[in-house]
N, C-alpha and C positions, 0 to 999 in steps of 0.2 A: 538655700532659704527656702522657707515656706511661703507659698502663695495663699494659704488658706489657715485661718484658725478655726478649730472644732468648737462649737458653742456647746454642744450635748454630747457627754462621753458615750451615751447609749442611744439608739433609735427611740423616738418618742411612738408609742403603739396607742391606737384607739382604746377608749374605755370598754369594759363589757357593756354598758347601757348603749355605747353607739355601735358596737358590733350587732346588738340584739335588733336594733332598728334599720341597720346599714350593713349588709351582709357582704359588701364588697370592702368595707373598711377593714375586714379580717386581715387581710394580706398587707395592709398599708403600714409604713415604717417612715417617719418623718426624721430626717437628718439636717441639723443646722450647722452652718459654716458661714464665716465671714471672710469676704475676699479682701487682700491687703492691699493689691495693687490694681 
């Protein structure tokens, strides 16, 4: 059995506008999962 349900199929990446004003955002990748237990 799985303990997690993946909410986002692909990592969410920052917009080009966010990257322009926040250089450290370029490498950011947000992954979303829900813990079942």
